[in-house]
C-alpha positions as CSV (number, residue, x, y, z in Angstrom):
1,M,-2.5,-11.8,5.3
2,N,-0.8,-8.5,3.5
3,T,-3.7,-6.7,2.9
4,I,-5.1,-6.9,6.1
5,H,-2.0,-5.9,7.9
6,A,-1.5,-2.6,5.7
7,T,-5.7,-2.0,6.3
8,L,-5.0,-2.0,9.8
9,F,-1.3,-0.1,9.5
10,L,-3.5,2.1,7.3
11,I,-6.5,2.6,10.4
12,A,-3.7,3.6,13.0
13,V,-2.5,6.3,10.4
14,A,-5.9,8.0,10.1
15,F,-5.8,8.0,14.1
16,V,-2.8,10.1,14.2
17,G,-4.0,13.6,14.8
18,C,-2.6,17.1,13.6
19,T,-0.2,17.5,16.3
20,Q,3.5,17.4,16.5
21,K,5.1,14.4,14.9
22,P,6.4,12.0,18.0
23,D,10.0,11.0,17.7
24,L,11.0,8.2,15.7
25,P,12.0,4.8,18.3
26,E,15.5,4.9,19.1
27,G,17.9,2.7,16.6
28,T,15.3,3.6,13.7
29,P,16.9,3.2,10.5
30,P,17.0,6.8,8.5
31,L,14.3,7.3,6.4
32,Y,14.0,8.2,2.9
33,P,10.8,9.6,0.8
34,L,8.7,7.3,-1.8
35,T,6.2,8.4,-3.3
36,G,4.7,7.3,-6.7
37,T,1.5,6.5,-8.8
38,V,0.0,3.4,-9.2
39,V,-1.7,2.8,-13.1
40,Y,-3.8,-0.1,-13.9
41,D,-3.9,-0.3,-17.7
42,G,-3.4,3.5,-18.3
43,Q,-5.5,4.6,-15.5
44,P,-4.7,5.9,-12.0
45,L,-5.7,3.4,-9.4
46,T,-7.4,4.9,-6.4
47,D,-7.9,3.7,-3.1
48,A,-5.7,0.5,-3.4
49,V,-3.3,-0.4,-0.7
50,V,0.2,-0.5,-1.2
51,V,2.7,-2.4,0.6
52,F,6.3,-2.5,0.6
53,N,8.1,-5.8,1.6
54,P,12.1,-5.5,2.3
55,T,13.6,-8.1,0.8
56,Q,16.5,-7.1,3.0
57,G,15.9,-6.0,6.7
58,E,12.8,-6.3,8.3
59,V,10.8,-3.0,8.2
60,A,8.2,-2.8,5.9
61,G,5.8,0.0,4.6
62,S,2.6,0.9,3.2
63,A,0.8,3.5,1.7
64,M,-3.0,4.4,0.2
65,T,-3.5,5.6,-2.9
66,D,-5.4,8.9,-3.7
67,A,-7.8,10.0,-6.3
68,E,-5.1,10.5,-9.0
69,G,-3.6,7.3,-7.8
70,K,-0.5,8.7,-5.9
71,F,1.0,7.4,-2.7
72,R,3.3,8.6,0.1
73,A,5.3,5.0,1.8
74,R,5.3,5.2,5.5
75,A,6.9,2.7,7.5
76,Y,7.0,4.4,10.9
77,P,3.6,6.5,10.5
78,P,3.0,9.5,11.0
79,H,6.5,9.7,9.3
80,D,7.0,9.7,5.8
81,G,9.8,7.4,4.4
82,L,11.2,3.7,4.0
83,P,14.6,2.7,5.1
84,E,17.2,2.2,2.3
85,G,17.0,-0.7,0.6
86,P,15.5,-2.7,-2.1
87,Y,11.6,-3.9,-1.7
88,I,8.9,-6.2,-3.5
89,V,5.9,-4.2,-3.6
90,T,2.1,-5.8,-3.5
91,V,-1.2,-4.1,-4.5
92,S,-4.4,-4.6,-3.7
93,K,-8.2,-3.4,-4.2
94,T,-11.5,-4.9,-3.5
95,K,-14.8,-4.1,-3.8
96,D,-18.0,-4.8,-2.1
97,I,-20.6,-6.9,-4.1
98,P,-24.2,-6.5,-2.6
99,L,-26.0,-10.0,-2.7
100,P,-29.7,-10.2,-3.4
101,A,-31.9,-11.1,0.0
102,D,-32.5,-14.3,1.4
103,K,-35.6,-16.0,1.8
104,Y,-36.0,-14.1,5.5
105,G,-35.0,-10.8,3.4
106,Q,-31.4,-10.7,5.0
107,T,-29.0,-8.8,2.8
108,G,-25.1,-9.1,2.5
109,S,-22.0,-8.6,0.5
110,R,-19.1,-10.2,-0.8
111,T,-16.0,-8.8,-1.7
112,E,-13.9,-9.4,-5.0
113,D,-10.5,-8.3,-6.2
114,V,-10.6,-5.3,-8.4
115,I,-7.3,-6.0,-9.9
116,P,-5.5,-9.5,-11.0
117,A,-4.9,-11.3,-7.7
118,K,-1.3,-11.5,-8.5
119,Y,-0.3,-8.5,-7.7
120,K,-1.5,-8.6,-3.8
121,N,1.1,-11.6,-3.4
122,A,4.7,-11.1,-3.0
123,K,5.9,-14.2,-4.9
124,T,4.3,-12.8,-7.9
125,S,3.6,-9.3,-8.3
126,Q,7.0,-8.9,-10.0
127,L,6.7,-5.2,-8.7
128,T,10.0,-4.0,-7.1
129,V,11.7,-0.9,-6.2
130,D,14.8,0.5,-4.5
131,V,15.1,3.3,-2.0
132,A,18.1,4.9,-1.7
133,P,19.3,8.5,-0.3
134,E,20.8,9.3,-4.2
135,Y,17.8,7.9,-5.9
136,D,14.8,10.1,-6.8
137,N,12.4,7.9,-5.4
138,D,9.6,9.0,-7.2
139,V,8.1,5.7,-9.1
140,T,5.0,4.7,-11.4
141,L,3.9,1.3,-10.6
142,E,2.0,0.0,-13.9
143,L,-0.4,-3.0,-13.4
144,Q,-2.3,-4.6,-16.7
145,A,-5.1,-6.5,-16.6
146,K,-3.6,-9.5,-18.3
């Protein structure tokens, strides 16, 4: 479910133009930049969805990794940053696997996880970050195949 929400969030971000950023909603907590890199078995993880689930508060955020595995978290697109506090981080990446044609010549595909499923579940990811104004807020998330 987190992956679906993150994907919808990233699609919304993609539709935001290059115009001036709209004002944040009234009552929005201060946002602090959170950037970082996702590394899987020592290599940058590209095109992964990263979700920041608050352990206190109600504002979650998400990001997508680039070609170097780098990300910039956003809770209120197009504004960068997250509210102060601790977060449990989930990471997911999938790929489509083509299926052979059936007896009618119809083809399709199935989705397969690229990284272990434990990383896409907040209860099992074991990835955490703390966001605060006095921190550097630049992190490396290291994932392992085993």
